[in-house]
C-alpha positions as CSV (number, residue, x, y, z in Angstrom):
1,M,43.1,25.6,-1.9
2,T,44.2,24.9,1.1
3,E,44.1,22.0,2.8
4,A,41.0,22.4,5.1
5,A,39.2,23.3,2.1
6,D,40.6,20.4,0.5
7,N,39.7,18.2,3.1
8,A,36.0,19.3,3.7
9,G,35.5,18.9,-0.2
10,D,36.7,15.3,0.8
11,R,33.9,14.7,3.2
12,Q,31.4,16.3,1.1
13,Q,32.5,14.1,-2.1
14,G,32.2,11.2,0.6
15,G,28.6,12.1,2.2
16,I,27.2,12.2,-1.3
17,Q,28.8,8.8,-1.8
18,V,26.9,7.2,1.0
19,I,23.8,9.3,0.0
20,A,24.0,7.5,-3.3
21,R,24.8,3.9,-2.2
22,T,22.1,4.6,0.4
23,S,19.9,5.3,-2.3
24,R,20.8,1.9,-4.4
25,I,20.2,-0.1,-1.2
26,M,16.5,1.4,-0.5
27,R,15.9,0.9,-4.1
28,A,17.1,-2.7,-4.5
29,L,15.0,-4.0,-1.3
30,S,11.9,-1.5,-3.0
31,A,12.2,-4.6,-5.8
32,H,12.2,-7.3,-3.5
33,P,9.3,-6.7,-1.0
34,H,9.9,-10.0,0.8
35,G,13.0,-8.8,1.9
36,L,17.2,-9.5,0.7
37,S,20.2,-11.2,3.1
38,L,23.2,-8.7,3.4
39,A,25.0,-10.9,0.7
40,E,22.1,-10.4,-1.6
41,I,22.0,-6.6,-1.4
42,A,25.8,-7.0,-1.8
43,A,25.5,-8.5,-5.4
44,E,22.3,-6.5,-6.3
45,V,23.9,-3.2,-6.2
46,D,27.2,-4.0,-6.3
47,L,29.3,-2.9,-3.4
48,P,31.2,-4.8,-0.5
49,R,29.3,-6.6,1.8
50,S,30.8,-4.8,4.6
51,T,29.9,-1.5,2.9
52,V,26.0,-2.6,2.9
53,Q,25.9,-4.1,6.4
54,R,27.2,-0.6,7.9
55,I,24.5,1.3,5.7
56,V,21.8,-1.2,6.7
57,T,22.6,-1.2,10.0
58,A,22.4,2.6,10.0
59,L,18.8,2.5,8.3
60,A,17.5,0.0,10.9
61,A,18.1,2.4,13.4
62,E,16.1,4.7,11.7
63,H,13.5,2.0,11.3
64,L,13.8,2.9,7.2
65,V,14.5,-1.2,7.0
66,E,13.9,-3.7,9.4
67,P,14.7,-7.3,10.1
68,A,12.8,-9.3,7.1
69,G,11.8,-12.5,9.6
70,A,12.4,-15.7,10.8
71,A,14.5,-16.7,7.2
72,G,17.3,-13.5,8.1
73,G,17.4,-10.4,5.7
74,F,16.1,-7.1,5.5
75,R,13.1,-5.2,3.6
76,L,12.2,-1.6,3.7
77,G,10.9,-0.4,7.5
78,P,7.8,1.3,8.8
79,A,9.4,4.4,8.7
80,L,9.0,4.8,4.9
81,G,5.1,4.4,5.7
82,Q,5.3,7.2,8.0
83,L,7.2,9.6,5.7
84,L,4.7,8.4,3.0
85,Y,1.8,9.1,5.0
86,Q,2.8,13.1,5.4
87,T,2.4,13.1,1.7
88,E,-1.1,12.4,1.5
89,A,-2.0,16.1,2.9
90,D,-2.9,17.1,-1.0
91,I,-5.1,14.1,-1.4
92,V,-6.7,13.5,1.5
93,P,-8.7,17.1,2.1
94,V,-9.8,16.5,-1.5
95,A,-11.3,12.8,-0.8
96,R,-12.6,13.6,2.7
97,P,-16.1,15.5,1.7
98,H,-16.5,12.2,-1.0
99,L,-15.5,9.8,1.8
100,E,-18.2,11.5,4.0
101,R,-21.1,11.5,1.7
102,L,-20.3,8.1,0.6
103,S,-20.1,6.8,4.4
104,L,-23.4,8.9,5.0
105,A,-25.5,7.6,2.2
106,L,-24.9,4.1,2.8
107,Q,-24.6,4.4,7.0
108,E,-21.4,1.8,7.0
109,T,-17.5,2.8,7.5
110,V,-15.5,4.3,4.4
111,C,-11.8,4.0,4.5
112,L,-9.3,5.2,2.3
113,S,-5.7,3.4,2.0
114,R,-2.8,3.0,0.3
115,L,0.1,0.7,0.2
116,N,2.9,0.5,3.0
117,G,5.0,-1.5,1.6
118,R,3.7,-5.8,2.2
119,Q,0.5,-4.4,3.9
120,T,-2.2,-1.5,3.2
121,Q,-2.7,1.4,5.6
122,I,-5.6,3.9,5.9
123,V,-5.1,7.2,5.4
124,E,-8.3,9.0,6.1
125,V,-11.7,7.1,7.6
126,F,-15.6,7.7,8.2
127,V,-17.2,5.7,11.1
128,G,-20.7,4.9,9.9
129,E,-23.5,6.0,12.4
130,Q,-25.0,2.7,13.2
131,V,-25.1,0.4,16.7
132,L,-22.7,-2.1,15.5
133,R,-20.4,-0.9,13.5
134,I,-16.5,-1.0,12.2
135,V,-14.1,1.3,13.7
136,P,-10.4,1.5,12.3
137,Q,-8.2,3.8,13.2
138,V,-6.1,6.3,10.6
139,G,-2.6,4.6,10.4
140,F,-4.1,0.8,11.1
141,T,-1.8,-1.6,8.8
142,A,-3.3,-5.1,7.3
143,P,-2.0,-7.8,5.3
144,L,-2.4,-7.0,1.7
145,H,-4.0,-11.1,1.1
146,T,-6.4,-11.0,3.3
147,T,-8.2,-7.5,2.9
148,A,-10.3,-6.2,0.5
149,D,-8.5,-2.5,0.0
150,G,-5.0,-4.7,-0.1
151,K,-6.1,-6.9,-3.1
152,A,-7.7,-4.0,-4.9
153,L,-4.6,-2.1,-4.9
154,L,-2.7,-5.5,-6.0
155,A,-5.5,-5.9,-8.8
156,R,-3.6,-2.8,-10.6
157,M,0.0,-4.7,-10.9
158,S,0.5,-7.8,-13.1
159,T,0.0,-10.7,-12.2
160,E,3.7,-11.1,-11.8
161,K,4.2,-8.3,-10.0
162,A,1.7,-8.8,-7.2
163,A,3.0,-12.6,-6.9
164,E,6.6,-10.9,-6.0
165,W,4.9,-7.9,-3.7
166,L,3.5,-10.8,-1.8
167,G,6.2,-13.4,-1.6
168,E,5.0,-17.2,-0.8
169,D,4.8,-16.7,2.7
170,L,1.1,-15.7,3.3
171,P,0.4,-16.0,7.3
172,P,-3.8,-16.7,7.5
173,R,-5.3,-14.6,10.0
174,T,-8.9,-16.4,9.8
175,N,-9.5,-20.2,8.5
176,R,-11.1,-17.8,5.6
177,S,-7.5,-16.2,4.6
178,K,-7.0,-17.5,1.3
179,G,-3.1,-18.3,-0.3
180,L,-0.7,-17.4,-3.0
181,A,-2.4,-19.0,-5.6
182,A,-6.2,-18.2,-4.3
183,V,-5.4,-14.4,-4.3
184,L,-3.5,-13.9,-7.3
185,A,-6.5,-15.8,-9.3
186,E,-8.9,-13.6,-7.5
187,L,-7.3,-10.7,-8.7
188,E,-8.4,-11.4,-12.2
189,E,-11.7,-11.1,-11.3
190,I,-10.9,-8.0,-9.7
191,R,-10.1,-6.6,-12.6
192,R,-12.4,-7.8,-14.3
193,S,-15.5,-6.8,-12.2
194,G,-13.9,-3.1,-10.5
195,F,-14.6,-4.5,-6.9
196,A,-12.3,-6.7,-4.2
197,H,-13.6,-8.5,-1.6
198,D,-12.8,-9.5,2.2
199,D,-15.0,-12.4,3.5
200,E,-14.3,-12.6,7.2
201,E,-10.8,-12.7,5.5
202,H,-8.9,-10.6,7.8
203,V,-11.6,-10.5,11.2
204,E,-14.1,-13.0,12.1
205,G,-17.5,-11.3,11.7
206,V,-16.2,-8.1,9.5
207,N,-16.5,-8.1,5.7
208,A,-15.4,-5.1,3.2
209,V,-15.7,-4.5,-0.4
210,S,-13.2,-2.0,-2.3
211,A,-12.4,-0.4,-5.3
212,S,-9.0,1.0,-6.3
213,I,-8.2,4.7,-7.9
214,G,-5.3,6.1,-9.9
215,T,-4.2,9.3,-8.7
216,Y,-0.8,11.7,-9.3
217,R,0.7,10.5,-6.3
218,G,0.0,6.4,-7.0
219,T,-2.8,4.3,-6.0
220,Y,-5.1,4.3,-3.2
221,A,-8.4,2.4,-2.3
222,V,-11.6,3.2,-1.4
223,T,-13.3,0.5,1.3
224,I,-17.0,-0.2,2.6
225,L,-16.3,-2.1,6.0
226,A,-19.6,-3.3,7.7
227,P,-20.6,-6.4,10.2
228,T,-20.6,-9.4,7.9
229,A,-24.2,-10.2,7.8
230,R,-24.9,-6.7,6.7
231,M,-22.2,-6.8,4.1
232,R,-23.5,-9.9,2.9
233,A,-27.4,-8.3,2.4
234,G,-26.2,-5.0,0.8
235,V,-23.0,-5.4,-1.0
236,E,-24.8,-5.0,-4.4
237,A,-26.4,-2.2,-3.0
238,F,-23.2,-0.4,-2.3
239,K,-20.9,-1.2,-5.3
240,P,-22.9,1.6,-8.1
241,A,-22.3,4.4,-4.4
242,L,-18.7,3.4,-4.2
243,A,-18.1,2.7,-7.9
244,D,-19.5,6.3,-8.3
245,T,-17.5,7.9,-5.6
246,C,-14.2,6.3,-7.1
247,A,-15.3,7.8,-10.3
248,V,-15.2,11.3,-9.0
249,L,-12.2,11.3,-6.8
250,E,-10.0,9.8,-10.2
251,R,-11.4,13.0,-12.1
252,L,-10.4,14.9,-9.4
253,L,-7.0,13.3,-8.4
254,G,-5.7,11.4,-11.6
255,T,-4.5,14.6,-12.9
256,A,-1.3,16.0,-13.4
257,Q,-0.4,19.1,-14.9
258,G,-3.6,18.9,-16.4
259,H,-3.0,15.6,-18.4
260,E,-5.0,12.5,-17.1
261,A,-3.3,9.9,-15.7
262,P,-3.7,6.8,-17.7
263,A,-5.9,4.2,-16.0
264,A,-4.1,0.8,-15.0
265,N,-4.5,-1.9,-17.0
266,G,-7.0,-0.4,-19.4
267,R,-9.3,0.0,-16.8
268,A,-12.0,3.0,-16.5
269,P,-11.4,5.7,-14.1
270,G,-12.6,4.4,-10.8
271,R,-12.6,0.2,-11.5
272,A,-9.8,-1.8,-9.7
């Protein structure tokens, strides 16, 4: 082997090593959505702190990780959400006609969303045809603990996992937003009933009801949003239509290579 070829082989091996180390760091951060300090990451992946710092700095420049807040440390960044959003190409077209049908039947806004770190992100929306209506945008993100879809998605996890995913710091968005203990208690009711609610916990004057679906690309939530007065008056009438839509979508999307995806926590398809 020539010296040039030998050097090229060394560079290739070095590149593979960097990719492997980067993967380990990102997996460690995914297991700790509240974030880790550089020292904690180094201990988690068994690498020198200086090596971790170089890799994290490069990832932060690409927005694949981001600062975790005033306490310091790092967590997975928004660019990962954008990459995940691009993978929805085969989910959204299947779901779209059913979401539109639900929106038209109820004359209310209907969204499809999924997890994006400690937030929920809308991947499709149909706006209700009423004078007073809720108009969220595709790509909009919101905290898990203040939204119906966020809580529906959390309810698919164990209580311990949901607590880890949320972390201790749950800043309120309105005076009706709940703390960690109240949210975790609410998840038990969501698992029982199949429905999650947002009663002005994210935006004053806006209510929502949501249910989750299991698909071959992970868990999604279907959500109905409406002004508070209209939702409080009509939510019990909305729930059967929401459950039916979720059941249809799980039948269509909850399979991979002919095998039905198992419902989380033993729940039937279409239940949160």
